PDB file of N, CA, C and O in Angstrom:
ATOM      1  N   UNK A   1     139.610  41.241  97.071  1.00  0.00           N
ATOM      2  CA  UNK A   1     140.121  40.387  95.703  1.00  0.00           C
ATOM      3  C   UNK A   1     138.815  40.499  95.154  1.00  0.00           C
ATOM      4  O   UNK A   1     138.685  40.897  93.997  1.00  0.00           O
ATOM      5  N   UNK A   2     137.297  40.028  96.234  1.00  0.00           N
ATOM      6  CA  UNK A   2     136.181  40.039  95.883  1.00  0.00           C
ATOM      7  C   UNK A   2     135.875  40.877  95.891  1.00  0.00           C
ATOM      8  O   UNK A   2     136.768  40.082  95.601  1.00  0.00           O
ATOM      9  N   UNK A   3     135.472  41.935  95.908  1.00  0.00           N
ATOM     10  CA  UNK A   3     134.855  43.837  95.659  1.00  0.00           C
ATOM     11  C   UNK A   3     135.647  43.608  94.214  1.00  0.00           C
ATOM     12  O   UNK A   3     134.975  44.067  93.290  1.00  0.00           O
ATOM     13  N   UNK A   4     136.948  42.996  93.766  1.00  0.00           N
ATOM     14  CA  UNK A   4     137.248  43.449  92.108  1.00  0.00           C
ATOM     15  C   UNK A   4     137.036  42.326  91.669  1.00  0.00           C
ATOM     16  O   UNK A   4     137.756  41.764  90.843  1.00  0.00           O
ATOM     17  N   UNK A   5     136.025  41.866  92.169  1.00  0.00           N
ATOM     18  CA  UNK A   5     135.416  40.325  90.727  1.00  0.00           C
ATOM     19  C   UNK A   5     134.011  41.388  90.293  1.00  0.00           C
ATOM     20  O   UNK A   5     133.455  41.667  89.230  1.00  0.00           O
ATOM     21  N   UNK A   6     133.878  41.650  91.258  1.00  0.00           N
ATOM     22  CA  UNK A   6     132.280  42.113  91.086  1.00  0.00           C
ATOM     23  C   UNK A   6     132.021  43.175  92.386  1.00  0.00           C
ATOM     24  O   UNK A   6     132.529  43.226  93.506  1.00  0.00           O
ATOM     25  N   UNK A   7     130.975  44.009  91.699  1.00  0.00           N
ATOM     26  CA  UNK A   7     130.547  45.014  93.087  1.00  0.00           C
ATOM     27  C   UNK A   7     129.303  46.091  91.750  1.00  0.00           C
ATOM     28  O   UNK A   7     128.878  45.861  90.618  1.00  0.00           O
ATOM     29  N   UNK A   8     129.152  47.276  92.778  1.00  0.00           N
ATOM     30  CA  UNK A   8     127.896  47.768  92.123  1.00  0.00           C
ATOM     31  C   UNK A   8     128.607  49.915  92.446  1.00  0.00           C
ATOM     32  O   UNK A   8     129.012  50.485  93.459  1.00  0.00           O
ATOM     33  N   UNK A   9     128.454  50.284  91.317  1.00  0.00           N
ATOM     34  CA  UNK A   9     129.325  51.507  91.054  1.00  0.00           C
ATOM     35  C   UNK A   9     128.406  52.609  92.560  1.00  0.00           C
ATOM     36  O   UNK A   9     127.315  52.809  93.093  1.00  0.00           O
ATOM     37  N   UNK A  10     129.670  52.950  92.590  1.00  0.00           N
ATOM     38  CA  UNK A  10     128.971  54.083  94.477  1.00  0.00           C
ATOM     39  C   UNK A  10     129.170  53.255  95.220  1.00  0.00           C
ATOM     40  O   UNK A  10     128.728  53.824  96.218  1.00  0.00           O
ATOM     41  N   UNK A  11     129.692  51.754  95.775  1.00  0.00           N
ATOM     42  CA  UNK A  11     129.645  50.774  96.552  1.00  0.00           C
ATOM     43  C   UNK A  11     130.754  51.172  97.330  1.00  0.00           C
ATOM     44  O   UNK A  11     131.602  51.764  96.663  1.00  0.00           O
ATOM     45  N   UNK A  12     131.104  50.994  98.910  1.00  0.00           N
ATOM     46  CA  UNK A  12     132.064  51.643  99.199  1.00  0.00           C
ATOM     47  C   UNK A  12     132.402  50.001 100.236  1.00  0.00           C
ATOM     48  O   UNK A  12     131.585  49.438 100.965  1.00  0.00           O
ATOM     49  N   UNK A  13     133.403  49.708 100.044  1.00  0.00           N
ATOM     50  CA  UNK A  13     133.982  48.320 100.067  1.00  0.00           C
ATOM     51  C   UNK A  13     134.484  48.057 101.478  1.00  0.00           C
ATOM     52  O   UNK A  13     135.610  48.547 101.559  1.00  0.00           O
ATOM     53  N   UNK A  14     134.174  47.571 102.459  1.00  0.00           N
ATOM     54  CA  UNK A  14     133.866  47.523 103.811  1.00  0.00           C
ATOM     55  C   UNK A  14     134.067  45.992 104.257  1.00  0.00           C
ATOM     56  O   UNK A  14     133.050  45.298 104.264  1.00  0.00           O
ATOM     57  N   UNK A  15     135.632  45.235 104.735  1.00  0.00           N
ATOM     58  CA  UNK A  15     134.819  43.647 104.973  1.00  0.00           C
ATOM     59  C   UNK A  15     134.376  43.864 106.166  1.00  0.00           C
ATOM     60  O   UNK A  15     134.090  44.853 106.841  1.00  0.00           O
ATOM     61  N   UNK A  16     134.377  41.700 106.409  1.00  0.00           N
ATOM     62  CA  UNK A  16     133.318  41.544 107.012  1.00  0.00           C
ATOM     63  C   UNK A  16     133.898  42.045 108.582  1.00  0.00           C
ATOM     64  O   UNK A  16     133.231  42.619 109.443  1.00  0.00           O
ATOM     65  N   UNK A  17     135.004  41.736 108.644  1.00  0.00           N
ATOM     66  CA  UNK A  17     136.074  42.176 109.910  1.00  0.00           C
ATOM     67  C   UNK A  17     136.558  43.189 110.197  1.00  0.00           C
ATOM     68  O   UNK A  17     137.257  43.319 111.202  1.00  0.00           O
ATOM     69  N   UNK A  18     136.256  44.260 109.264  1.00  0.00           N
ATOM     70  CA  UNK A  18     135.687  45.899 109.350  1.00  0.00           C
ATOM     71  C   UNK A  18     134.382  46.945 110.053  1.00  0.00           C
ATOM     72  O   UNK A  18     134.416  47.930 110.791  1.00  0.00           O
ATOM     73  N   UNK A  19     133.554  46.362 109.568  1.00  0.00           N
ATOM     74  CA  UNK A  19     132.266  46.934 110.320  1.00  0.00           C
ATOM     75  C   UNK A  19     132.685  47.181 111.138  1.00  0.00           C
ATOM     76  O   UNK A  19     132.895  48.387 111.268  1.00  0.00           O
ATOM     77  N   UNK A  20     133.119  46.240 112.295  1.00  0.00           N
ATOM     78  CA  UNK A  20     132.763  47.107 113.554  1.00  0.00           C
ATOM     79  C   UNK A  20     133.437  47.813 114.372  1.00  0.00           C
ATOM     80  O   UNK A  20     133.222  48.028 115.565  1.00  0.00           O
ATOM     81  N   UNK A  21     134.684  48.354 113.364  1.00  0.00           N
ATOM     82  CA  UNK A  21     135.085  48.640 113.498  1.00  0.00           C
ATOM     83  C   UNK A  21     134.917  50.513 112.512  1.00  0.00           C
ATOM     84  O   UNK A  21     135.484  51.577 112.764  1.00  0.00           O
ATOM     85  N   UNK A  22     134.262  50.280 111.804  1.00  0.00           N
ATOM     86  CA  UNK A  22     134.101  51.522 110.923  1.00  0.00           C
ATOM     87  C   UNK A  22     132.772  52.437 111.414  1.00  0.00           C
ATOM     88  O   UNK A  22     132.425  53.565 111.067  1.00  0.00           O
ATOM     89  N   UNK A  23     132.158  51.458 112.389  1.00  0.00           N
ATOM     90  CA  UNK A  23     130.937  51.989 112.398  1.00  0.00           C
ATOM     91  C   UNK A  23     130.243  53.511 112.325  1.00  0.00           C
ATOM     92  O   UNK A  23     129.064  53.864 112.291  1.00  0.00           O
ATOM     93  N   UNK A  24     131.526  54.265 112.314  1.00  0.00           N
ATOM     94  CA  UNK A  24     131.080  55.703 112.177  1.00  0.00           C
ATOM     95  C   UNK A  24     131.107  56.092 110.108  1.00  0.00           C
ATOM     96  O   UNK A  24     130.839  57.210 109.669  1.00  0.00           O
ATOM     97  N   UNK A  25     131.342  55.337 109.542  1.00  0.00           N
ATOM     98  CA  UNK A  25     130.763  55.495 108.202  1.00  0.00           C
ATOM     99  C   UNK A  25     129.443  55.572 107.435  1.00  0.00           C
ATOM    100  O   UNK A  25     129.081  55.907 106.307  1.00  0.00           O
ATOM    101  N   UNK A  26     128.743  54.988 108.853  1.00  0.00           N
ATOM    102  CA  UNK A  26     127.542  54.590 108.526  1.00  0.00           C
ATOM    103  C   UNK A  26     126.736  55.711 109.462  1.00  0.00           C
ATOM    104  O   UNK A  26     125.542  55.552 109.209  1.00  0.00           O
ATOM    105  N   UNK A  27     126.839  56.379 110.073  1.00  0.00           N
ATOM    106  CA  UNK A  27     126.198  57.017 110.895  1.00  0.00           C
ATOM    107  C   UNK A  27     125.611  58.151 109.434  1.00  0.00           C
ATOM    108  O   UNK A  27     126.296  58.383 108.438  1.00  0.00           O
ATOM    109  N   UNK A  28     124.205  58.699 109.694  1.00  0.00           N
ATOM    110  CA  UNK A  28     123.612  59.311 108.538  1.00  0.00           C
ATOM    111  C   UNK A  28     122.736  59.481 107.618  1.00  0.00           C
ATOM    112  O   UNK A  28     121.803  60.058 107.059  1.00  0.00           O
ATOM    113  N   UNK A  29     124.308  57.867 107.882  1.00  0.00           N
ATOM    114  CA  UNK A  29     123.457  57.440 106.214  1.00  0.00           C
ATOM    115  C   UNK A  29     122.262  56.980 105.872  1.00  0.00           C
ATOM    116  O   UNK A  29     122.151  55.783 106.139  1.00  0.00           O
ATOM    117  N   UNK A  30     120.940  57.651 105.191  1.00  0.00           N
ATOM    118  CA  UNK A  30     119.186  57.136 105.391  1.00  0.00           C
ATOM    119  C   UNK A  30     119.345  55.763 105.087  1.00  0.00           C
ATOM    120  O   UNK A  30     118.968  55.071 106.033  1.00  0.00           O
ATOM    121  N   UNK A  31     119.839  54.988 103.948  1.00  0.00           N
ATOM    122  CA  UNK A  31     119.734  53.547 104.105  1.00  0.00           C
ATOM    123  C   UNK A  31     120.977  52.598 103.930  1.00  0.00           C
ATOM    124  O   UNK A  31     122.062  53.151 103.749  1.00  0.00           O
ATOM    125  N   UNK A  32     120.940  51.562 103.958  1.00  0.00           N
ATOM    126  CA  UNK A  32     122.147  51.303 104.265  1.00  0.00           C
ATOM    127  C   UNK A  32     122.085  50.064 103.353  1.00  0.00           C
ATOM    128  O   UNK A  32     120.900  49.729 103.344  1.00  0.00           O
ATOM    129  N   UNK A  33     122.698  49.347 102.694  1.00  0.00           N
ATOM    130  CA  UNK A  33     122.490  47.971 102.014  1.00  0.00           C
ATOM    131  C   UNK A  33     124.156  47.526 101.381  1.00  0.00           C
ATOM    132  O   UNK A  33     125.032  47.905 100.604  1.00  0.00           O
ATOM    133  N   UNK A  34     123.752  46.280 102.516  1.00  0.00           N
ATOM    134  CA  UNK A  34     125.096  45.005 103.011  1.00  0.00           C
ATOM    135  C   UNK A  34     124.895  44.042 101.495  1.00  0.00           C
ATOM    136  O   UNK A  34     123.799  43.606 101.141  1.00  0.00           O
ATOM    137  N   UNK A  35     125.698  43.910 101.013  1.00  0.00           N
ATOM    138  CA  UNK A  35     125.691  42.690 100.223  1.00  0.00           C
ATOM    139  C   UNK A  35     127.590  41.777  99.980  1.00  0.00           C
ATOM    140  O   UNK A  35     128.687  42.091 100.442  1.00  0.00           O
ATOM    141  N   UNK A  36     127.314  41.039  99.393  1.00  0.00           N
ATOM    142  CA  UNK A  36     129.122  40.515  98.792  1.00  0.00           C
ATOM    143  C   UNK A  36     128.631  39.622  97.869  1.00  0.00           C
ATOM    144  O   UNK A  36     127.641  39.580  97.139  1.00  0.00           O
ATOM    145  N   UNK A  37     129.630  38.883  98.102  1.00  0.00           N
ATOM    146  CA  UNK A  37     129.565  37.380  96.399  1.00  0.00           C
ATOM    147  C   UNK A  37     128.581  35.945  96.434  1.00  0.00           C
ATOM    148  O   UNK A  37     127.977  35.152  95.712  1.00  0.00           O
ATOM    149  N   UNK A  38     129.058  36.406  98.443  1.00  0.00           N
ATOM    150  CA  UNK A  38     127.193  34.485  98.171  1.00  0.00           C
ATOM    151  C   UNK A  38     126.423  35.271  98.775  1.00  0.00           C
ATOM    152  O   UNK A  38     125.358  35.122  98.176  1.00  0.00           O
ATOM    153  N   UNK A  39     126.213  36.250  99.829  1.00  0.00           N
ATOM    154  CA  UNK A  39     124.941  36.495 100.427  1.00  0.00           C
ATOM    155  C   UNK A  39     125.158  36.220 102.403  1.00  0.00           C
ATOM    156  O   UNK A  39     124.621  36.640 103.428  1.00  0.00           O
ATOM    157  N   UNK A  40     125.962  35.534 102.133  1.00  0.00           N
ATOM    158  CA  UNK A  40     126.102  35.084 103.848  1.00  0.00           C
ATOM    159  C   UNK A  40     126.913  36.383 104.947  1.00  0.00           C
ATOM    160  O   UNK A  40     126.511  36.903 105.988  1.00  0.00           O
ATOM    161  N   UNK A  41     128.411  36.607 104.015  1.00  0.00           N
ATOM    162  CA  UNK A  41     128.738  37.646 104.791  1.00  0.00           C
ATOM    163  C   UNK A  41     127.781  38.993 105.350  1.00  0.00           C
ATOM    164  O   UNK A  41     127.614  39.306 106.529  1.00  0.00           O
ATOM    165  N   UNK A  42     127.239  39.650 104.190  1.00  0.00           N
ATOM    166  CA  UNK A  42     126.129  40.163 103.632  1.00  0.00           C
ATOM    167  C   UNK A  42     125.074  40.496 105.239  1.00  0.00           C
ATOM    168  O   UNK A  42     124.811  41.595 105.727  1.00  0.00           O
ATOM    169  N   UNK A  43     124.741  39.384 105.640  1.00  0.00           N
ATOM    170  CA  UNK A  43     123.345  38.785 106.327  1.00  0.00           C
ATOM    171  C   UNK A  43     124.310  38.811 107.361  1.00  0.00           C
ATOM    172  O   UNK A  43     124.949  39.165 106.370  1.00  0.00           O
ATOM    173  N   UNK A  44     124.999  38.801 108.239  1.00  0.00           N
ATOM    174  CA  UNK A  44     126.254  38.994 109.025  1.00  0.00           C
ATOM    175  C   UNK A  44     126.716  40.383 109.370  1.00  0.00           C
ATOM    176  O   UNK A  44     127.029  40.816 110.479  1.00  0.00           O
ATOM    177  N   UNK A  45     126.698  41.014 108.179  1.00  0.00           N
ATOM    178  CA  UNK A  45     126.619  42.703 107.885  1.00  0.00           C
ATOM    179  C   UNK A  45     125.211  43.493 108.735  1.00  0.00           C
ATOM    180  O   UNK A  45     124.886  44.568 109.239  1.00  0.00           O
ATOM    181  N   UNK A  46     124.761  42.296 108.506  1.00  0.00           N
ATOM    182  CA  UNK A  46     123.378  43.467 108.709  1.00  0.00           C
ATOM    183  C   UNK A  46     122.950  43.278 110.412  1.00  0.00           C
ATOM    184  O   UNK A  46     122.596  44.153 111.203  1.00  0.00           O
ATOM    185  N   UNK A  47     123.061  42.370 110.546  1.00  0.00           N
ATOM    186  CA  UNK A  47     123.098  41.406 112.029  1.00  0.00           C
ATOM    187  C   UNK A  47     123.970  42.673 112.908  1.00  0.00           C
ATOM    188  O   UNK A  47     123.357  43.393 113.696  1.00  0.00           O
ATOM    189  N   UNK A  48     125.467  42.838 112.663  1.00  0.00           N
ATOM    190  CA  UNK A  48     126.019  43.290 112.790  1.00  0.00           C
ATOM    191  C   UNK A  48     125.904  44.727 113.416  1.00  0.00           C
ATOM    192  O   UNK A  48     126.133  45.004 114.593  1.00  0.00           O
ATOM    193  N   UNK A  49     125.421  45.784 112.205  1.00  0.00           N
ATOM    194  CA  UNK A  49     124.687  47.219 112.256  1.00  0.00           C
ATOM    195  C   UNK A  49     123.629  46.913 113.373  1.00  0.00           C
ATOM    196  O   UNK A  49     123.606  47.460 114.475  1.00  0.00           O
ATOM    197  N   UNK A  50     122.805  46.011 112.949  1.00  0.00           N
ATOM    198  CA  UNK A  50     121.108  46.429 113.964  1.00  0.00           C
ATOM    199  C   UNK A  50     121.321  46.390 115.646  1.00  0.00           C
ATOM    200  O   UNK A  50     120.661  47.110 116.395  1.00  0.00           O
ATOM    201  N   UNK A  51     122.485  45.307 116.179  1.00  0.00           N
ATOM    202  CA  UNK A  51     122.918  45.130 117.026  1.00  0.00           C
ATOM    203  C   UNK A  51     124.011  46.600 117.351  1.00  0.00           C
ATOM    204  O   UNK A  51     124.843  46.302 118.208  1.00  0.00           O
ATOM    205  N   UNK A  52     124.164  48.108 116.835  1.00  0.00           N
ATOM    206  CA  UNK A  52     124.917  48.402 117.441  1.00  0.00           C
ATOM    207  C   UNK A  52     123.792  50.137 116.951  1.00  0.00           C
ATOM    208  O   UNK A  52     124.179  51.297 116.811  1.00  0.00           O
ATOM    209  N   UNK A  53     122.400  49.534 116.830  1.00  0.00           N
ATOM    210  CA  UNK A  53     121.784  50.333 116.589  1.00  0.00           C
ATOM    211  C   UNK A  53     120.832  50.866 115.737  1.00  0.00           C
ATOM    212  O   UNK A  53     119.787  51.499 115.887  1.00  0.00           O
ATOM    213  N   UNK A  54     121.950  50.127 114.108  1.00  0.00           N
ATOM    214  CA  UNK A  54     121.676  50.637 112.615  1.00  0.00           C
ATOM    215  C   UNK A  54     119.699  49.711 112.567  1.00  0.00           C
ATOM    216  O   UNK A  54     119.394  48.594 112.987  1.00  0.00           O
ATOM    217  N   UNK A  55     118.779  50.793 111.881  1.00  0.00           N
ATOM    218  CA  UNK A  55     118.252  50.374 111.575  1.00  0.00           C
ATOM    219  C   UNK A  55     117.473  50.387 110.444  1.00  0.00           C
ATOM    220  O   UNK A  55     116.366  49.926 110.167  1.00  0.00           O
ATOM    221  N   UNK A  56     118.398  51.094 109.786  1.00  0.00           N
ATOM    222  CA  UNK A  56     117.712  50.809 108.226  1.00  0.00           C
ATOM    223  C   UNK A  56     118.293  50.273 107.477  1.00  0.00           C
ATOM    224  O   UNK A  56     118.718  50.892 106.501  1.00  0.00           O
ATOM    225  N   UNK A  57     118.477  49.256 107.595  1.00  0.00           N
ATOM    226  CA  UNK A  57     119.784  48.480 106.892  1.00  0.00           C
ATOM    227  C   UNK A  57     118.938  46.726 106.251  1.00  0.00           C
ATOM    228  O   UNK A  57     118.245  45.947 106.907  1.00  0.00           O
ATOM    229  N   UNK A  58     119.335  46.641 104.923  1.00  0.00           N
ATOM    230  CA  UNK A  58     118.787  45.693 103.284  1.00  0.00           C
ATOM    231  C   UNK A  58     119.973  44.919 103.157  1.00  0.00           C
ATOM    232  O   UNK A  58     120.954  45.359 102.557  1.00  0.00           O
ATOM    233  N   UNK A  59     119.944  43.762 103.696  1.00  0.00           N
ATOM    234  CA  UNK A  59     121.043  43.129 103.434  1.00  0.00           C
ATOM    235  C   UNK A  59     120.749  42.741 101.992  1.00  0.00           C
ATOM    236  O   UNK A  59     120.184  41.660 102.157  1.00  0.00           O
ATOM    237  N   UNK A  60     120.794  43.019 100.299  1.00  0.00           N
ATOM    238  CA  UNK A  60     120.674  42.746  98.910  1.00  0.00           C
ATOM    239  C   UNK A  60     121.290  41.632  98.877  1.00  0.00           C
ATOM    240  O   UNK A  60     121.293  41.340  97.681  1.00  0.00           O
ATOM    241  N   UNK A  61     121.929  40.651  99.563  1.00  0.00           N
ATOM    242  CA  UNK A  61     122.516  39.797  99.117  1.00  0.00           C
ATOM    243  C   UNK A  61     123.176  39.542  98.392  1.00  0.00           C
ATOM    244  O   UNK A  61     124.173  39.397  99.099  1.00  0.00           O
ATOM    245  N   UNK A  62     123.834  39.115  96.382  1.00  0.00           N
ATOM    246  CA  UNK A  62     124.859  38.475  96.312  1.00  0.00           C
ATOM    247  C   UNK A  62     125.292  39.857  95.490  1.00  0.00           C
ATOM    248  O   UNK A  62     124.423  39.893  94.619  1.00  0.00           O
ATOM    249  N   UNK A  63     126.103  40.952  95.291  1.00  0.00           N
ATOM    250  CA  UNK A  63     126.458  41.957  94.220  1.00  0.00           C
ATOM    251  C   UNK A  63     125.716  41.991  93.360  1.00  0.00           C
ATOM    252  O   UNK A  63     125.245  43.097  93.095  1.00  0.00           O
ATOM    253  N   UNK A  64     125.185  40.533  92.362  1.00  0.00           N
ATOM    254  CA  UNK A  64     124.730  40.989  91.447  1.00  0.00           C
ATOM    255  C   UNK A  64     123.049  40.485  90.831  1.00  0.00           C
ATOM    256  O   UNK A  64     122.469  40.363  89.752  1.00  0.00           O
ATOM    257  N   UNK A  65     122.660  40.234  92.898  1.00  0.00           N
ATOM    258  CA  UNK A  65     121.081  41.220  92.948  1.00  0.00           C
ATOM    259  C   UNK A  65     120.950  42.508  92.758  1.00  0.00           C
ATOM    260  O   UNK A  65     120.173  43.153  92.054  1.00  0.00           O
ATOM    261  N   UNK A  66     122.084  42.911  93.706  1.00  0.00           N
ATOM    262  CA  UNK A  66     121.371  44.031  93.751  1.00  0.00           C
ATOM    263  C   UNK A  66     122.562  45.682  92.439  1.00  0.00           C
ATOM    264  O   UNK A  66     122.329  46.887  92.340  1.00  0.00           O
ATOM    265  N   UNK A  67     123.166  45.214  92.076  1.00  0.00           N
ATOM    266  CA  UNK A  67     123.525  45.080  90.902  1.00  0.00           C
ATOM    267  C   UNK A  67     122.326  45.456  89.697  1.00  0.00           C
ATOM    268  O   UNK A  67     122.134  46.421  88.958  1.00  0.00           O
ATOM    269  N   UNK A  68     121.786  44.421  89.882  1.00  0.00           N
ATOM    270  CA  UNK A  68     120.510  43.899  88.928  1.00  0.00           C
ATOM    271  C   UNK A  68     119.336  45.252  88.688  1.00  0.00           C
ATOM    272  O   UNK A  68     118.953  45.947  87.747  1.00  0.00           O
ATOM    273  N   UNK A  69     118.931  45.057  90.869  1.00  0.00           N
ATOM    274  CA  UNK A  69     117.961  46.212  91.160  1.00  0.00           C
ATOM    275  C   UNK A  69     118.262  47.545  91.073  1.00  0.00           C
ATOM    276  O   UNK A  69     117.329  48.296  91.358  1.00  0.00           O
ATOM    277  N   UNK A  70     119.637  48.216  90.658  1.00  0.00           N
ATOM    278  CA  UNK A  70     120.303  49.257  90.608  1.00  0.00           C
ATOM    279  C   UNK A  70     119.968  49.595  89.414  1.00  0.00           C
ATOM    280  O   UNK A  70     119.226  50.577  89.395  1.00  0.00           O
ATOM    281  N   UNK A  71     120.389  48.892  87.784  1.00  0.00           N
ATOM    282  CA  UNK A  71     120.744  49.282  86.976  1.00  0.00           C
ATOM    283  C   UNK A  71     118.976  48.852  86.314  1.00  0.00           C
ATOM    284  O   UNK A  71     118.980  48.723  85.090  1.00  0.00           O
ATOM    285  N   UNK A  72     117.468  48.621  87.038  1.00  0.00           N
ATOM    286  CA  UNK A  72     116.202  48.524  86.786  1.00  0.00           C
ATOM    287  C   UNK A  72     116.006  50.179  85.739  1.00  0.00           C
ATOM    288  O   UNK A  72     114.908  50.493  85.280  1.00  0.00           O
TER     289      UNK A  72
END
């Protein structure tokens, strides 16, 4: 429901509890930007990805923040 409340064009919804199981979706991505409604879960997602060897992860914080940057 959070994703339906707001997101960024082209974003893929992967809930925090699914990140570990869906690591293959992140392979071969040049940059990974994680975000959520408050910025808390995105921080956790970034940690999960980095602990699995991903070094190209940016915590965008809230979806509003990422959306405003993407639309500049």
